[in-house]
N, C-alpha and C positions, 0 to 999 in steps of 0.2 A: 748741675742738678736741673732736671726738666721740669715743666710745669706741673705734671702730675705728682712728682716727688715733693715739690714745694707745697702743693695743696695737701698732701698727706702729712707732711711735717707740721704745717700750721694747724691742721685738724688735731693732731696728736698734742700739740702744744696747748690748744684751747681746752681739750679734755683734762690735761694735767692741771691747768689753773683752776678749773671747776672743782677738781678733787681737793686741791689745796684749800679752797674757800670752805669746803664742807669738813675740814679738819684732817685731811690726809697727812700722814707723818712728814716731819720737816725734811727728811731725806728727799722728798719729791721736790722740795723747793731748791735744794742743792743740785738735783738732776736738771731741774728746769733752768737753773743758771748756766749749767754746762751746755744744755741744748741751745739756749739763746746765744751764748758765746759762739758756738759752732756755726749756727745760722748767720750770725753777724759776719764772721770770718769768711764764710762761704759766699755770702753776698758781696763782700768787699773784693774777694778774689774774682768774681764774675763781672764787677763793675769796671771792666777794662776794655778799651778799644785798641786793637792793634792796626796801626796805620803805617803803610809802606809807600813812601813817596820819593820823588826825585830829590837829589841832593840840593840843599839850600833853596828849597822851593816853598817856604812858608815863613811867615813872621813867627818866631818862636814865643813871642808874648801871646800870640793868638791861642797856642796850645795851652799856655798856662791859664788864660782866661776861660777856655772851654772847660778845663778841669774845675775851675772855681764855680762857673755858672751851672754845670751839670752834675758835678760830683763824680764824673766818670774819669778815670785815669787813663792817660794816653800812653800806650807803649809804641814809641816812634822809631821807625828804622828807615834807611835811606838806600837808593840804588843810583848808579851813575849812567847806565845805559838801558835801552829797551831790552837788549838781550839779557842783562842781569836780572831784570824783573822776571822775564820768562823762565830763567834758570831757577830763581827762587821758587816760583810757583810749582815748576816741575819737580823740585826736590822734595816737595811735600810740606813745606812751610805754610802755616795757615795765618791768614791776615783778614781782618774785618773790612779794611778799606785799602784799595790800591789806586794808583794813578797811571793807567796806561795811556799811551798816546794813540793818535787816530789810526795809524797804519797797523796797529796790533789788533784792533777791535774785531775785524772779520774773523780772524783765526781764533781769538779767545771765545767768541760767540759760537762759532762752529764747533769748537771743542767742548762747548757747555761748561765753561769755566766761570762764567759770570751769572749772577742772580738777575732775573728780570725785576726791575724796580717797580715798587708800588708808589706811584707818585703822590697818593693821598698822605704818605708819611713824610713827604718832602714839600711842605707848603711854600718854602722859599725858592723852589724850583721855578715858580711863576716869575721870579726876577731874571731868569736866564734869557739871553738873547734868542729870539725865534730864529734868526739867521744861523747861529751856531747849531741849534737843534736840527734845523733843516738840513745843514751840511752833514750832520752825523746820521740822519735818517737814510741817507743814500748808501750808508755803509752797513748792509745787513741789518737794518732797523736798529742801529747801534743806540739811538736815542732812547730806546726802551730798556736799555741795560746800563747806560751810563749817564751822567750829567756833567756838562762842561765845567772845568775848574779854571784853567787858564788857557789863553791862546797867544800865539805869536807868529813870527815869520823868520825865515832864514834869508838874509839879504847880503848886501855888500857894504862893509865898513871900511873906510879909508881915513888915513891921517892926511888931510887936505894939503898941508904945506909940504910934507916930506914926499908924498906921492907925486905931486905936481912938479917938484924939483926933479925927482927921478925920471919923470916922463918928459921933462922940459916943455910943459904945456898943461892945459886944463885936463882935469880927470873926467873922462866920460862916464855917464851913468849906464855902464854896460859891463857885462861879464868878459868882454873882450880884453880888458885890462889885466885879467888873470888868466884867461883861456887862450888868447892870441899869444904865440910864442915871442913875437917882437916886443910886445908890452910887458909880458911876464919877465922877459930877460932884464929889462930895465928896472922893474920893481924889485927884483931880487936884492938889489944893492941897498934898499932902504927897509928890508925886512918883510916883504910880502910872504905870506904862508898860505898853504892849502888847508882847507877844513879837514880835520882828522875824523870825519864822519863818513864812511864809505858810500852808504846809500844815498845820503843827501848830496855829496859831492858828485856822484855819478849821475844822479838825476838831473842836477843843474847843468852839468857839462853836457850831457846828451840832449838836453833840451835846447841849450845854446847851439848845438850842432844840428838841430833839426830832427833829432831822434827821440826815442821814449824808452825809459828803463824797463818798462813792463813787457816790451816786445823783444828784448834782447836775448839771444842765445848766450850759452856759456862763452862761446868764441867772441861774440860781440861785447860781452862784459870785460873779457880779458883784453881785447883790443882797446876799448875805451880807457881801461886802467892803465894800460901801457902809454897811451897818448897823454894821459894826465902826468904820468911819471916823467915823460919826455920834456915836459915844461921845465923841469929842473928845480922846482920849488921845494922847500922843506915842508914837512907836515907841521901844522900848529899843534900846541900842547893839548892833551886830552883834558887835563885838570882845568876846571872852569876858573879857578882862583888864579892860576898861572896865566891864563888867557886874558883875563881882565887886567892883570898887573902889566903884562907886556904891551897891551893896547894902550893903557893909560900912560905908561912911560914913553910911549912913542917908538918902542923897539919893533913893533909890527905897524907897517904903513898901509897895508891892504890885506884883507881876509874876507873869507865867507864866514858869517857867524849868525847867532840868534840876536834878535832885536833887544832882549833884555841884557845880554852881555855887553852889547855895544852901548847901551844906556848906562849900565854900571861903570863902564870904563871912561865914560865921557865926562869925568869930573872937571876937566880943564877946558872943556868946550872945543877941543881941537879935532874931534871926529865927526865924520859925516856917514850916517847910515841911511841906506835907501834900497828900494826894490828896483833892480835893473830893468831896462826896457824890455829885455827878453823874457822877464818873469822871475819870480821867486817862489819859495816854498811857504806854505801856511801849515801850521800844526794846531791841533786842538788836544790838550791833555785833559782827561776826564776822571771824575771820581766814580768808583765802581766798587761793588760788593762781590767778592768771590762766592761761588755756590757753597763752599765748605767753610765760610765765615763762622767762627765760634760764637760771635756775639752781634747777631744782626740788628737787634734793637739799638745797641750803641752805635753801630755803623750808621744807621739812618739819622741818629741824632748828630753824629759828627758831620755828615755831609750837609744836612740842613743848616747846621751852624755855619759852615763854610760859605754857604750860598747867600747868607745875609749881605746886602750891599755894603754895609759898613765894615764887616769882617773882610769881605772880598777886596775892598779898596785897600785895607791894611796889608793883606798879602800882596797885592799888586805893587804898593809902594816899597815893600821890602824886597821883592824880587825883580821889579822892573818889567814884568810881563803884563799882559792885558787880561783883566778879570772877565768873567763870563757874562756879567749882567749887560743889559742893553745900554750902550754908551750913547745912543741917539737920544735918550731921555735926559732932559735938562737936569732933573734931580740927581741922576746918577753921574752926569758929567761933572757936576759941582763937587762930587767927592774926590775926583782926580783931575783937577783943572790943567795940570802940567803934564799929563801922560801923553806920550807921543804914540799916536795910532796911525795906521796907514790911511791914506786918503782914499776916496772912492775909486779914483783912477788906478792907484796902486793895488787896491783890492781886486780890481778886474784882471790884474797881471799875476795873481797868486794861484797856485795850484797845489794839491796835496801830493805828498810823496806817494809814488806808485806802489801798489802791493806787489811783492814778488812771490814766486813759487819757492818751494823748498830747494829745488835744483839751482834756481837763480841765486837764492841766498847762499848756498854753498859756493857757487862760482864767485860771488862777490867777496866772501869771506877769504877764499883761497887767494884771489887776486890781490886784495888789499893787504893781506898778510905778506905777500912778496913785496909789495910796494913799500910797506913799513920796514921790511928788512934792508931794503936798499936805500932808504932815506934817513938822514939824521933828523931828530925832532928838535 
């Protein structure tokens, strides 16, 4: 029901009440009761925000608290990959809030799929780190369409004892332990795996080799994928839960993974996560409103609620990723005193996943599909 219809309905209701006071027959009272019930049902049906987020990427209690504090019901759904989010949008499904990652933003903005945000409706956006907003502004003015939710890194996780035994020496903070055939061959014995995320793995491998994913032809992508396959390592599990379990139990001694996954798996304190000297990936996942969102007002309420430092800290504790607020401020750092964040030196070694053209993306999908077919998981 649009605003004009609501206004007309309210006007009709007011006129009916006035007639009742002047002695209008009691049937009007009955009709008014029906009208009020219909209006209440309509309002309840509209008081919903449809949120589509990455799997296991929020504190479930936060959703319940949002519903309690705002009276807005959350219709929550999840996706596991960036490609899955894009497929859901392409299928015509409508959401009020989505959580795209940084390398998707240029394309989503170019295709006019995102609503330009009115920051006046997001007072808590003032809590967001200026550094993160500046990084997004370089991506087709993405900071005007999204607001950062969480960020993190893709780096090297090792089981120190198992990996050093396999290598018969200290484990260097370098991608060479996975990408150099001599080291990779030794680490296979203790369960080293490759990251089952093609774009990220190719980006890191090519960067290690002094190349860049964005400049690669289809032939270059095929060649790099073949070189990765020749290392002879299995691919890690795609399921986040399985990856955490295998790392925690010591069945994986070295892998490429996200900082949050490494933190979740390190319950025994036996894992070391680092940004290798050759560099690692940084990602920013952001809250956005699709242009076809059915309930924009509720979307703004939800996003602003998530940006409260206390709420953001709860989500960070639940997911082990880094919230978007400014951690250089002492009052914010006190909310997450034990959160591991990259040092300034490590941050200088981070870079974003390169944007790929449609032809490059097709080449990556085809090459990785062949790699998956040849390797046990």
